[in-house]
FIFI-480869 format. One record per residue (C-alpha): residue in one letter; x, y, z; chain. Coordinates in pm, 1 decimal. Layout:
BEGIN
<site res="a" u="X" v="Y" w="Z" chain="A"/>
...
This chain:
BEGIN
<site res="m" u="2999.1" v="1052.8" w="5363.1" chain="A"/>
<site res="r" u="2639.7" v="985.9" w="5506.2" chain="A"/>
<site res="g" u="2498.9" v="1210.2" w="5255.3" chain="A"/>
<site res="d" u="2704.9" v="1065.5" w="4979.5" chain="A"/>
<site res="g" u="2585.6" v="687.4" w="5091.4" chain="A"/>
<site res="r" u="2231.9" v="800.6" w="5106.5" chain="A"/>
<site res="q" u="2247.1" v="952.5" w="4731.7" chain="A"/>
<site res="i" u="2403.3" v="632.5" w="4632.4" chain="A"/>
<site res="a" u="2126.0" v="394.8" w="4788.4" chain="A"/>
<site res="w" u="1853.6" v="634.4" w="4636.1" chain="A"/>
<site res="l" u="2039.3" v="599.8" w="4284.2" chain="A"/>
<site res="t" u="2056.5" v="226.7" w="4314.8" chain="A"/>
<site res="g" u="1695.1" v="240.1" w="4406.9" chain="A"/>
<site res="r" u="1582.8" v="428.7" w="4127.3" chain="A"/>
<site res="r" u="1787.7" v="220.7" w="3887.9" chain="A"/>
<site res="r" u="1626.4" v="-114.4" w="4051.9" chain="A"/>
<site res="r" u="1271.2" v="76.3" w="3977.3" chain="A"/>
<site res="r" u="1340.0" v="146.0" w="3650.0" chain="A"/>
<site res="l" u="1476.4" v="-187.7" w="3592.0" chain="A"/>
<site res="a" u="1165.1" v="-359.9" w="3762.2" chain="A"/>
<site res="q" u="932.9" v="-150.6" w="3538.7" chain="A"/>
<site res="a" u="1117.2" v="-230.5" w="3209.1" chain="A"/>
<site res="i" u="1096.4" v="-607.8" w="3276.6" chain="A"/>
<site res="e" u="754.6" v="-577.7" w="3341.5" chain="A"/>
<site res="g" u="698.5" v="-369.2" w="3005.7" chain="A"/>
<site res="y" u="852.7" v="-648.5" w="2819.3" chain="A"/>
<site res="l" u="672.2" v="-899.1" w="3000.7" chain="A"/>
<site res="y" u="365.6" v="-749.7" w="2888.5" chain="A"/>
<site res="i" u="461.3" v="-739.6" w="2528.3" chain="A"/>
<site res="s" u="630.3" v="-1078.4" w="2525.6" chain="A"/>
<site res="p" u="334.7" v="-1233.9" w="2366.8" chain="A"/>
<site res="w" u="377.4" v="-993.8" w="2052.1" chain="A"/>
<site res="i" u="754.7" v="-1026.8" w="2038.9" chain="A"/>
<site res="l" u="706.5" v="-1411.2" w="2034.7" chain="A"/>
<site res="g" u="486.9" v="-1374.7" w="1770.0" chain="A"/>
<site res="f" u="684.6" v="-1156.7" w="1559.4" chain="A"/>
<site res="i" u="946.9" v="-1382.2" w="1594.8" chain="A"/>
<site res="l" u="798.5" v="-1721.5" w="1530.7" chain="A"/>
<site res="f" u="558.1" v="-1608.6" w="1254.3" chain="A"/>
<site res="t" u="711.8" v="-1297.5" w="1096.3" chain="A"/>
<site res="g" u="1082.0" v="-1249.1" w="1179.6" chain="A"/>
<site res="g" u="1170.6" v="-1627.9" w="1139.9" chain="A"/>
<site res="p" u="995.4" v="-1677.9" w="831.8" chain="A"/>
<site res="v" u="1146.1" v="-1340.9" w="700.1" chain="A"/>
<site res="v" u="1500.7" v="-1489.0" w="758.6" chain="A"/>
<site res="a" u="1403.8" v="-1849.2" w="632.2" chain="A"/>
<site res="s" u="1292.0" v="-1706.2" w="309.7" chain="A"/>
<site res="f" u="1600.8" v="-1525.3" w="266.6" chain="A"/>
<site res="v" u="1798.9" v="-1859.3" w="311.6" chain="A"/>
<site res="l" u="1570.7" v="-2050.7" w="103.2" chain="A"/>
<site res="s" u="1601.0" v="-1802.1" w="-193.1" chain="A"/>
<site res="f" u="1979.3" v="-1953.2" w="-234.6" chain="A"/>
<site res="f" u="1824.5" v="-2298.8" w="-281.5" chain="A"/>
<site res="e" u="1609.7" v="-2516.8" w="-532.7" chain="A"/>
<site res="w" u="1327.0" v="-2651.0" w="-319.5" chain="A"/>
<site res="r" u="1024.9" v="-2811.8" w="-494.6" chain="A"/>
<site res="m" u="866.7" v="-2944.2" w="-181.7" chain="A"/>
<site res="i" u="862.8" v="-3294.8" w="-236.5" chain="A"/>
<site res="e" u="1235.0" v="-3317.0" w="-267.2" chain="A"/>
<site res="p" u="1520.4" v="-3184.1" w="4.1" chain="A"/>
<site res="p" u="1640.7" v="-2835.4" w="-77.7" chain="A"/>
<site res="r" u="1930.0" v="-2824.1" w="-315.2" chain="A"/>
<site res="w" u="2202.3" v="-2515.8" w="-284.1" chain="A"/>
<site res="v" u="2237.2" v="-2355.5" w="-610.9" chain="A"/>
<site res="g" u="2342.4" v="-1982.9" w="-468.0" chain="A"/>
<site res="l" u="2293.7" v="-1729.1" w="-688.8" chain="A"/>
<site res="e" u="2119.3" v="-1954.1" w="-977.7" chain="A"/>
<site res="n" u="1768.7" v="-1822.3" w="-894.9" chain="A"/>
<site res="y" u="1843.8" v="-1474.5" w="-888.4" chain="A"/>
<site res="v" u="2046.7" v="-1507.6" w="-1258.5" chain="A"/>
<site res="t" u="1764.4" v="-1686.8" w="-1388.2" chain="A"/>
<site res="m" u="1526.4" v="-1443.1" w="-1251.7" chain="A"/>
<site res="i" u="1709.6" v="-1164.0" w="-1432.8" chain="A"/>
<site res="t" u="1848.1" v="-1341.5" w="-1763.4" chain="A"/>
<site res="a" u="1624.5" v="-1599.8" w="-1850.9" chain="A"/>
<site res="d" u="1269.5" v="-1579.0" w="-1735.0" chain="A"/>
<site res="p" u="1027.1" v="-1407.0" w="-1988.7" chain="A"/>
<site res="l" u="729.3" v="-1383.1" w="-1752.3" chain="A"/>
<site res="f" u="924.2" v="-1225.9" w="-1483.1" chain="A"/>
<site res="t" u="998.2" v="-914.6" w="-1737.1" chain="A"/>
<site res="k" u="609.8" v="-934.0" w="-1819.4" chain="A"/>
<site res="s" u="513.4" v="-911.9" w="-1463.3" chain="A"/>
<site res="l" u="756.6" v="-651.3" w="-1384.5" chain="A"/>
<site res="v" u="604.8" v="-452.3" w="-1684.7" chain="A"/>
<site res="v" u="224.1" v="-508.3" w="-1613.6" chain="A"/>
<site res="t" u="290.0" v="-398.6" w="-1234.7" chain="A"/>
<site res="v" u="479.5" v="-90.0" w="-1326.3" chain="A"/>
<site res="n" u="195.3" v="-14.4" w="-1566.1" chain="A"/>
<site res="y" u="-64.4" v="-98.2" w="-1296.4" chain="A"/>
<site res="v" u="128.6" v="158.7" w="-1016.1" chain="A"/>
<site res="v" u="212.6" v="434.9" w="-1274.3" chain="A"/>
<site res="v" u="-185.4" v="476.9" w="-1348.6" chain="A"/>
<site res="s" u="-358.2" v="359.0" w="-1038.4" chain="A"/>
<site res="v" u="-170.1" v="529.8" w="-780.3" chain="A"/>
<site res="p" u="-217.0" v="909.2" w="-901.2" chain="A"/>
<site res="l" u="-572.5" v="820.9" w="-955.8" chain="A"/>
<site res="q" u="-606.8" v="673.1" w="-619.1" chain="A"/>
<site res="i" u="-455.0" v="1013.7" w="-444.7" chain="A"/>
<site res="a" u="-657.0" v="1216.9" w="-668.5" chain="A"/>
<site res="f" u="-976.7" v="1042.9" w="-608.8" chain="A"/>
<site res="a" u="-915.2" v="996.6" w="-240.5" chain="A"/>
<site res="l" u="-839.8" v="1379.7" w="-194.5" chain="A"/>
<site res="a" u="-1134.4" v="1462.6" w="-390.5" chain="A"/>
<site res="l" u="-1364.3" v="1258.9" w="-181.4" chain="A"/>
<site res="a" u="-1201.2" v="1419.1" w="121.5" chain="A"/>
<site res="v" u="-1272.2" v="1758.2" w="18.0" chain="A"/>
<site res="l" u="-1629.1" v="1671.7" w="-27.5" chain="A"/>
<site res="v" u="-1696.7" v="1555.6" w="315.0" chain="A"/>
<site res="n" u="-1499.5" v="1797.7" w="471.4" chain="A"/>
<site res="q" u="-1789.3" v="2029.1" w="377.3" chain="A"/>
<site res="k" u="-2049.2" v="2166.8" w="643.1" chain="A"/>
<site res="v" u="-2358.8" v="1984.3" w="502.6" chain="A"/>
<site res="r" u="-2656.7" v="1763.2" w="631.2" chain="A"/>
<site res="l" u="-2554.7" v="1393.8" w="748.2" chain="A"/>
<site res="v" u="-2202.4" v="1452.6" w="648.4" chain="A"/>
<site res="g" u="-2146.7" v="1157.3" w="891.9" chain="A"/>
<site res="v" u="-2339.1" v="953.2" w="714.2" chain="A"/>
<site res="w" u="-2154.5" v="1017.5" w="378.2" chain="A"/>
<site res="r" u="-1805.9" v="978.9" w="522.1" chain="A"/>
<site res="t" u="-1931.4" v="622.6" w="634.3" chain="A"/>
<site res="i" u="-2053.0" v="563.8" w="298.3" chain="A"/>
<site res="f" u="-1758.2" v="659.9" w="138.6" chain="A"/>
<site res="y" u="-1520.4" v="466.0" w="390.7" chain="A"/>
<site res="m" u="-1728.5" v="128.2" w="391.0" chain="A"/>
<site res="p" u="-1595.1" v="-26.8" w="70.1" chain="A"/>
<site res="s" u="-1218.6" v="-8.8" w="199.7" chain="A"/>
<site res="v" u="-1322.9" v="-236.6" w="504.7" chain="A"/>
<site res="v" u="-1490.1" v="-536.0" w="265.7" chain="A"/>
<site res="s" u="-1291.0" v="-818.2" w="231.1" chain="A"/>
<site res="g" u="-1077.8" v="-813.8" w="-104.1" chain="A"/>
<site res="v" u="-1190.0" v="-1163.2" w="-210.8" chain="A"/>
<site res="a" u="-1570.1" v="-1031.9" w="-175.9" chain="A"/>
<site res="v" u="-1489.7" v="-745.1" w="-364.5" chain="A"/>
<site res="s" u="-1364.7" v="-906.0" w="-651.1" chain="A"/>
<site res="v" u="-1634.9" v="-1134.4" w="-663.3" chain="A"/>
<site res="l" u="-1875.3" v="-850.2" w="-690.5" chain="A"/>
<site res="w" u="-1686.8" v="-693.7" w="-970.7" chain="A"/>
<site res="v" u="-1665.0" v="-999.7" w="-1158.2" chain="A"/>
<site res="w" u="-2039.7" v="-988.7" w="-1138.9" chain="A"/>
<site res="l" u="-2079.9" v="-613.9" w="-1247.9" chain="A"/>
<site res="l" u="-1822.4" v="-618.4" w="-1528.7" chain="A"/>
<site res="n" u="-1987.8" v="-940.3" w="-1656.1" chain="A"/>
<site res="p" u="-2016.7" v="-876.1" w="-2082.9" chain="A"/>
<site res="e" u="-2368.9" v="-1072.6" w="-2062.7" chain="A"/>
<site res="y" u="-2552.3" v="-962.1" w="-1770.5" chain="A"/>
<site res="g" u="-2342.2" v="-710.2" w="-1567.9" chain="A"/>
<site res="l" u="-2439.6" v="-374.6" w="-1436.7" chain="A"/>
<site res="v" u="-2138.4" v="-168.8" w="-1580.8" chain="A"/>
<site res="n" u="-2240.6" v="-277.7" w="-1967.1" chain="A"/>
<site res="d" u="-2595.6" v="-262.0" w="-1876.2" chain="A"/>
<site res="i" u="-2528.7" v="113.8" w="-1793.1" chain="A"/>
<site res="l" u="-2329.6" v="190.3" w="-2124.7" chain="A"/>
<site res="s" u="-2573.2" v="57.0" w="-2335.3" chain="A"/>
<site res="f" u="-2820.8" v="264.2" w="-2172.5" chain="A"/>
<site res="f" u="-2573.6" v="547.2" w="-2354.9" chain="A"/>
<site res="g" u="-2561.4" v="342.0" w="-2676.7" chain="A"/>
<site res="i" u="-2231.9" v="227.2" w="-2585.6" chain="A"/>
<site res="t" u="-2135.4" v="-165.2" w="-2626.6" chain="A"/>
<site res="g" u="-1946.1" v="-243.3" w="-2319.7" chain="A"/>
<site res="p" u="-1609.2" v="-481.5" w="-2392.6" chain="A"/>
<site res="d" u="-1550.3" v="-813.0" w="-2248.5" chain="A"/>
<site res="w" u="-1345.0" v="-647.1" w="-1940.1" chain="A"/>
<site res="l" u="-1200.5" v="-927.2" w="-1810.2" chain="A"/>
<site res="t" u="-1126.6" v="-1132.6" w="-2093.0" chain="A"/>
<site res="s" u="-1006.5" v="-882.2" w="-2324.3" chain="A"/>
<site res="e" u="-598.9" v="-842.7" w="-2353.5" chain="A"/>
<site res="r" u="-685.2" v="-463.3" w="-2380.2" chain="A"/>
<site res="y" u="-923.7" v="-402.1" w="-2109.8" chain="A"/>
<site res="a" u="-844.7" v="-633.9" w="-1788.9" chain="A"/>
<site res="l" u="-565.1" v="-437.2" w="-1650.7" chain="A"/>
<site res="p" u="-759.1" v="-76.4" w="-1691.3" chain="A"/>
<site res="a" u="-1057.8" v="-296.0" w="-1526.9" chain="A"/>
<site res="l" u="-813.3" v="-376.0" w="-1270.1" chain="A"/>
<site res="i" u="-673.6" v="2.4" w="-1239.1" chain="A"/>
<site res="g" u="-1052.7" v="79.9" w="-1206.8" chain="A"/>
<site res="i" u="-1148.8" v="-140.7" w="-924.9" chain="A"/>
<site res="s" u="-847.4" v="-7.7" w="-732.9" chain="A"/>
<site res="l" u="-1032.1" v="312.8" w="-656.4" chain="A"/>
<site res="w" u="-1254.8" v="79.8" w="-476.2" chain="A"/>
<site res="n" u="-1056.7" v="116.7" w="-203.3" chain="A"/>
<site res="v" u="-945.5" v="450.7" w="-143.2" chain="A"/>
<site res="g" u="-1153.3" v="507.5" w="170.1" chain="A"/>
<site res="g" u="-843.7" v="481.6" w="426.7" chain="A"/>
<site res="a" u="-627.0" v="761.5" w="209.9" chain="A"/>
<site res="m" u="-983.9" v="972.3" w="218.8" chain="A"/>
<site res="v" u="-976.7" v="988.3" w="568.2" chain="A"/>
<site res="i" u="-624.9" v="1057.1" w="653.2" chain="A"/>
<site res="f" u="-672.3" v="1321.8" w="384.9" chain="A"/>
<site res="l" u="-946.5" v="1442.4" w="567.8" chain="A"/>
<site res="a" u="-774.3" v="1433.6" w="905.1" chain="A"/>
<site res="g" u="-509.4" v="1694.7" w="719.8" chain="A"/>
<site res="l" u="-778.4" v="1925.9" w="594.2" chain="A"/>
<site res="q" u="-891.7" v="1945.4" w="942.3" chain="A"/>
<site res="g" u="-567.6" v="2021.7" w="1062.4" chain="A"/>
<site res="i" u="-504.7" v="2302.1" w="843.6" chain="A"/>
<site res="p" u="-466.2" v="2633.1" w="1073.9" chain="A"/>
<site res="s" u="-808.7" v="2836.7" w="1027.3" chain="A"/>
<site res="e" u="-578.2" v="3148.8" w="1017.6" chain="A"/>
<site res="l" u="-399.8" v="3067.5" w="742.8" chain="A"/>
<site res="i" u="-732.4" v="3000.6" w="553.9" chain="A"/>
<site res="e" u="-866.6" v="3326.3" w="664.7" chain="A"/>
<site res="a" u="-550.4" v="3525.4" w="567.2" chain="A"/>
<site res="a" u="-578.5" v="3380.2" w="205.8" chain="A"/>
<site res="e" u="-940.6" v="3479.5" w="171.2" chain="A"/>
<site res="l" u="-803.1" v="3857.0" w="313.1" chain="A"/>
<site res="d" u="-541.5" v="3806.7" w="42.6" chain="A"/>
<site res="g" u="-800.7" v="3755.9" w="-224.1" chain="A"/>
<site res="a" u="-743.3" v="3391.0" w="-289.7" chain="A"/>
<site res="e" u="-1069.6" v="3182.5" w="-333.7" chain="A"/>
<site res="g" u="-1169.5" v="2877.2" w="-468.5" chain="A"/>
<site res="l" u="-927.7" v="2677.0" w="-660.3" chain="A"/>
<site res="t" u="-631.9" v="2925.8" w="-600.3" chain="A"/>
<site res="r" u="-672.7" v="2880.1" w="-222.6" chain="A"/>
<site res="f" u="-680.0" v="2543.8" w="-266.7" chain="A"/>
<site res="r" u="-365.1" v="2533.0" w="-487.0" chain="A"/>
<site res="y" u="-149.1" v="2754.3" w="-329.0" chain="A"/>
<site res="v" u="-243.3" v="2728.3" w="28.7" chain="A"/>
<site res="t" u="-449.8" v="2386.7" w="93.4" chain="A"/>
<site res="l" u="-220.6" v="2167.9" w="-123.3" chain="A"/>
<site res="p" u="130.2" v="2263.1" w="31.3" chain="A"/>
<site res="l" u="-6.5" v="2233.9" w="361.2" chain="A"/>
<site res="l" u="-127.6" v="1888.0" w="279.3" chain="A"/>
<site res="s" u="171.0" v="1738.5" w="142.7" chain="A"/>
<site res="p" u="289.9" v="1571.6" w="455.3" chain="A"/>
<site res="v" u="-18.1" v="1371.1" w="434.2" chain="A"/>
<site res="t" u="1.0" v="1335.8" w="52.8" chain="A"/>
<site res="f" u="347.8" v="1217.9" w="95.2" chain="A"/>
<site res="f" u="243.4" v="967.4" w="369.9" chain="A"/>
<site res="n" u="-51.6" v="839.9" w="122.8" chain="A"/>
<site res="l" u="142.4" v="820.7" w="-165.0" chain="A"/>
<site res="v" u="420.6" v="611.4" w="0.8" chain="A"/>
<site res="l" u="122.7" v="355.5" w="122.0" chain="A"/>
<site res="a" u="-37.9" v="358.7" w="-205.5" chain="A"/>
<site res="v" u="267.2" v="284.2" w="-404.3" chain="A"/>
<site res="i" u="383.6" v="-0.2" w="-174.1" chain="A"/>
<site res="g" u="30.6" v="-155.8" w="-203.6" chain="A"/>
<site res="g" u="18.1" v="-97.6" w="-560.5" chain="A"/>
<site res="v" u="361.3" v="-306.6" w="-575.4" chain="A"/>
<site res="q" u="189.5" v="-584.6" w="-355.2" chain="A"/>
<site res="t" u="-139.5" v="-587.4" w="-534.2" chain="A"/>
<site res="f" u="-271.7" v="-967.8" w="-557.0" chain="A"/>
<site res="t" u="-613.3" v="-1058.0" w="-478.1" chain="A"/>
<site res="q" u="-798.4" v="-870.3" w="-786.6" chain="A"/>
<site res="a" u="-562.6" v="-1026.9" w="-1027.9" chain="A"/>
<site res="f" u="-581.4" v="-1407.1" w="-832.8" chain="A"/>
<site res="v" u="-984.3" v="-1381.9" w="-811.0" chain="A"/>
<site res="m" u="-1090.9" v="-1208.2" w="-1136.0" chain="A"/>
<site res="t" u="-824.3" v="-1291.7" w="-1385.9" chain="A"/>
<site res="q" u="-558.8" v="-1535.9" w="-1310.0" chain="A"/>
<site res="g" u="-310.1" v="-1314.0" w="-1466.3" chain="A"/>
<site res="g" u="-475.1" v="-1342.6" w="-1802.5" chain="A"/>
<site res="p" u="-581.7" v="-1311.7" w="-2061.8" chain="A"/>
<site res="l" u="-222.2" v="-1358.3" w="-2221.7" chain="A"/>
<site res="n" u="-69.6" v="-1281.7" w="-1884.1" chain="A"/>
<site res="a" u="-188.8" v="-909.0" w="-1931.2" chain="A"/>
<site res="t" u="-291.2" v="-889.1" w="-1565.7" chain="A"/>
<site res="l" u="18.6" v="-1103.2" w="-1436.6" chain="A"/>
<site res="l" u="129.0" v="-889.3" w="-1135.3" chain="A"/>
<site res="y" u="442.0" v="-942.9" w="-985.7" chain="A"/>
<site res="a" u="257.2" v="-1071.0" w="-631.1" chain="A"/>
<site res="l" u="43.1" v="-1311.0" w="-849.9" chain="A"/>
<site res="y" u="366.2" v="-1454.9" w="-1033.0" chain="A"/>
<site res="l" u="541.1" v="-1495.0" w="-718.1" chain="A"/>
<site res="y" u="229.5" v="-1685.1" w="-585.4" chain="A"/>
<site res="q" u="218.0" v="-1905.3" w="-878.3" chain="A"/>
<site res="n" u="572.4" v="-1995.2" w="-877.0" chain="A"/>
<site res="a" u="557.8" v="-2092.7" w="-493.1" chain="A"/>
<site res="f" u="207.6" v="-2295.8" w="-486.2" chain="A"/>
<site res="a" u="137.1" v="-2405.5" w="-860.9" chain="A"/>
<site res="f" u="490.9" v="-2468.6" w="-982.1" chain="A"/>
<site res="l" u="613.8" v="-2565.6" w="-614.8" chain="A"/>
<site res="k" u="916.2" v="-2364.9" w="-695.4" chain="A"/>
<site res="m" u="982.6" v="-2244.3" w="-322.4" chain="A"/>
<site res="g" u="1319.0" v="-2146.5" w="-373.5" chain="A"/>
<site res="y" u="1258.7" v="-1943.0" w="-690.9" chain="A"/>
<site res="a" u="977.8" v="-1792.0" w="-530.6" chain="A"/>
<site res="a" u="1179.4" v="-1673.4" w="-225.9" chain="A"/>
<site res="a" u="1402.4" v="-1500.0" w="-451.2" chain="A"/>
<site res="l" u="1136.9" v="-1331.6" w="-625.7" chain="A"/>
<site res="a" u="1004.7" v="-1208.5" w="-293.4" chain="A"/>
<site res="w" u="1324.1" v="-1085.2" w="-172.5" chain="A"/>
<site res="f" u="1367.5" v="-862.3" w="-515.3" chain="A"/>
<site res="m" u="1000.3" v="-747.2" w="-454.2" chain="A"/>
<site res="f" u="1152.5" v="-606.1" w="-131.1" chain="A"/>
<site res="i" u="1463.6" v="-464.2" w="-249.2" chain="A"/>
<site res="i" u="1217.9" v="-291.2" w="-558.2" chain="A"/>
<site res="i" u="970.1" v="-141.7" w="-258.2" chain="A"/>
<site res="l" u="1263.9" v="-54.1" w="-73.1" chain="A"/>
<site res="v" u="1441.5" v="159.7" w="-333.8" chain="A"/>
<site res="i" u="1133.6" v="325.7" w="-456.7" chain="A"/>
<site res="t" u="1031.5" v="441.7" w="-108.2" chain="A"/>
<site res="l" u="1388.6" v="552.2" w="-51.9" chain="A"/>
<site res="i" u="1352.4" v="776.9" w="-354.6" chain="A"/>
<site res="q" u="1045.9" v="909.7" w="-255.4" chain="A"/>
<site res="f" u="1180.4" v="1016.5" w="65.7" chain="A"/>
<site res="r" u="1479.3" v="1186.7" w="-111.5" chain="A"/>
<site res="l" u="1237.1" v="1344.5" w="-358.6" chain="A"/>
<site res="a" u="1010.2" v="1473.7" w="-60.8" chain="A"/>
<site res="r" u="1270.9" v="1695.8" w="47.6" chain="A"/>
<site res="t" u="1170.9" v="1920.7" w="-274.5" chain="A"/>
<site res="w" u="803.3" v="1940.9" w="-234.0" chain="A"/>
<site res="v" u="678.4" v="1838.2" w="148.8" chain="A"/>
<site res="y" u="642.1" v="2128.2" w="341.0" chain="A"/>
<site res="y" u="650.1" v="2087.8" w="709.3" chain="A"/>
<site res="e" u="480.3" v="2411.3" w="905.4" chain="A"/>
<site res="a" u="722.3" v="2347.6" w="1193.4" chain="A"/>
<site res="g" u="1036.9" v="2353.5" w="1031.2" chain="A"/>
<site res="s" u="1242.2" v="2208.7" w="755.4" chain="A"/>
<site res="w" u="1289.3" v="1868.1" w="645.8" chain="A"/>
<site res="d" u="1611.4" v="1804.0" w="804.1" chain="A"/>
<site res="r" u="1482.7" v="1913.0" w="1149.8" chain="A"/>
């Protein structure tokens, strides 16, 4: 009996220590928890509720139920236009970003002199402010004194009015999106350096060299990293805002009216906060559905060396 009593006391003391450690841990992270509730969780819930109201800020909110969502889908041509523009932007820019980031990662993974300097140079643009980059590209793409058209004229090509042309404005934004692939490049670089050397040596012994080895050995082993970058790139592409806002304001003729920019215009230009909240939740649904589809399709092409996807 005494032994049982000592065991119970030991268990009780252990539980108390665990409880004390848990309380201490929550106290340490309480600033983050409070910040999340006040500045992230609270606004998310408020935006969902607000999506069922009409609120122009200068008047009290008025309950309209699903009217904002119905109007969005059935009676707003700019909503459809912004979706089409965003889909075109994402479908073209995301594969280019993935390919460009992978190409840079392969380059900076070579054993050359000053490789650390080259890695820093390629990564630095991704940490520059989006507004500063957009202003820089406005100057570079200026049809009169921009460096891009000056380079084209050197080869006898007359450059277009990039940001004021309905035909070239969106391709210009897509090209500028390649400026920020430094983060994806670093992730690809980590993946390349994580490939076991014995697999590369085995492929070389089997006669696989150059592009053949890259296609049948490197790319399959990089598939988890590619999948990670792909998910982030699609989410970032759907949410793209800064470039269109600073450089084109959605023009010309709504050619660069990206979805996030249209949401912003409804909220802060037209003061239709309820409608903007509905647009925001529709964006959330779009991103959620696309991400779930990507995870579902990943079972067919993402290879994990440690085991199958289901594990």
